[in-house]
C-alpha positions, 0 to 999 in steps of 0.5 A: 662613762663615769660621773661624779655627783657633788652633793647627796641631797634628793636632786643629787641622789635622784640624778645618780640613780638615773645615771647608774640605771643608764649604765654610767659609773657614778660616785656621789660625794657628800660633805656631811656625814650623812646623805639627804641635804635639806631632808634631814632628821633629828632625834631628841629625847625620843622625839624624831623630827623631819628638819626639812620638807614635810609634804609630798606633792606630784607623786607621779614624778617620784613614781617615774623615778622609781619605776625607771630605776628599779622596783616601783614606788609602792614597793619601797615607800609608804605614802599616805594621802592626807584627807585634810591638806592643811588647816588654815586659821585666819585673823578673824578667827575663821578656820578652814580645813582644806580637803585633800581632794580637789572636788571637795574644796568648793563646798569646804570653802563655802561652809568655812568662808561663806557662800561664793568663795568656793566658786571664786577659788574654782575659777582661779584653779581653772585658770591655774590648770590652763597655766599647768597645761601651757608650761609643764611639758615645754618648761617644767619637764624640759631644759630651759632653752630659747627654743622651748620659750619660743614654742610657748610664746608662739601659742598666744592662748598659752601666753595669755594664761601664763601672763608673764607681765602679771604677778601671782597677787595680780592674777589672784585679784582677777578671781579672788574677791575674799581677802582670806582667799587672797592670803591662801593664794599668797601662801603658795608663793612662800613654797619657793621662798618668794613674795606673792607681790613679785612672784610671777603669775605662773606660780598659780601652778603650785596650788593646782598641783597640790590640789590636783595630785593631792597632799601626801605624807611618808609614814615614818617621816619624809626622811624615808624618801631620801633613804629610799632613793639612796638605797636605790642608788646603792642597789644600782652600784653607785658609790656614795661617799660621805664626809667628802667635801669637794673644793673645786671642779677640775676644768681642763681644756675648757671642759669638766674633767673631775673634781678635787676634794678638800683633802687634796684627792682628785677624782677624774670623771667624764661628767660632773653634776653639781647638786649645790646652790648655783652660788656655790658653783659660780660665785666667788670662792666657788667650785669653778676656777672661773665664773662663766655664769656670774652675770646671770647669777647676779640677776637672780634673787636668793630665796628666803630662809626659815626659822624653825622650832622643833617641839617635843610636847607632852600630851596628845590631841588626836584632833591636831591637824597634820598641817596648820597655818596660822595667818597674821591678823590681816593681809596688810600684816602679811605683806609686812612679813614679806617686807621684813624679810626682803629688808633683812630683818625678822618679821614681828608678826609672821604667818606660822606653819605647824607640821604635827604628824600623827605618826607613832614612829616619831614620838616616844610614847602615845601621850606626846606629839612631835611638832615642826614649827616654821616661819619665813625668815631672812637669810643669815647675812651678818655683813648686811642683814640679820646675824642669826648667831647674835647672842640671844636673838634666836631664843628671843625670836623663838619666844616671840613665835610661841607667843604669836601661836598662843595669840592665834589660839594654839598655846603649847608653852606649858606642854614643851618637854624639848625645844630645839631652835634652828636658824638660817645660820644653822641651815647654812652650816649644815647644807652649805646653802648660802645664807641658809636659802631654802630654795636657792633662787626665789621666783621674784620677778616676771622672768625669774623662772627663766633666769634660773641657772640652766641644768647644762652649764657653760662649761662642757661636761658640767651640769647643775641639779637641785633647787637653785637650778631649773626648774626650781625648788621643792621636792617635785621640781628638784626631782624633775631637775634630776630627770632633766639633767640625767636626760641631758647627760645621757644624750651627751654621752650617747654621742661620744 
């Protein structure tokens, strides 16, 4: 059986590897000149930057991918466990080094934020663990379906844990009395481009997963992950074509029969898997000649985007944390950030995330540092929101972010050798993600997670994989999306 995968991001490559391992003849088509999608890299003056994700969580998902398609993960990728998952600086000047081991977190919180805060977080995490056990089998690791949701709803205890009627902020308030702990929890909503006041309580699984399975880094940069999956694809006989933009899915007699490229070339296939934003598949001018899921797509909310500074710095401080978050002065100021990006404007005082790996492979010499700086930002929307291509806007906002970092105790302006600014407009151009949405669909709304486009589309033979499809965005969920989609395809083709 033949399969065409549209898009060579992590989801597309992972599903291609799984399908090839299952005996399918697979071709991957990527519009860019290299694979990887949002897992990009850029080199400037000897500094090498990851331009996408910077953290690996849930390594067992990756271990399954590699073990079920060939050599195990440990033989192809150098994963480094982080002793400190991240350093958090709060508006009152308090600094928290959050341990990478769950067992060490309560004591670290008590020492940094005051007695009792460790107990508050432990109580919340115990709740989050109940949510994990209630959802991971029938939801995160299975196709979204009425039957799966029914099985969940029939277990009253599980339903209480998931609490679909409550927001992440709301469930956090039951356990976290310290405002700084509340801000720490709010941060996890941004992992899916969401607003903690609107994101469902089920997102409590995000901090649980990070702290239960640990925080990990790929030596040499996370680009190495997508390289390893691409290498696995080629070893399995997958044909990977770059510079091949797909114009449409070829639908015949109501089922997907292949794709047509922008060049006019047609590739026939028994199965088509779209590793593209659902809006690119179903939306106006998208890959389908008709729009069978336009109504469902209209009920979803696009995720936020990100404004990025890539900084090549002179000098090196061995004490620089691998990950650092610089919070706004107060929780009200943090809420103003969410209000701003929902209104389609850059926040004046956003939280600032810094990824500064101590990795010799990423810097030109030992007296330098490579920093990736990110703030949540509204999507590129020249017609109704912010036009990130407006003259001078990106440079002014970059200066603003650097000034905020300085106000919060991290001033690197006199150390900058190279500065590269990447806006949501740049992300849209490079990845074809509408508006530069990082995670495709946000998780805002009580039922948002259940409204994501399903992995099996309404068109027979067409499947979706990736961050805007079920179960969501981020490296572990995208990899799970590939696992679910490959299983659906293999079940279908085995019956033909």
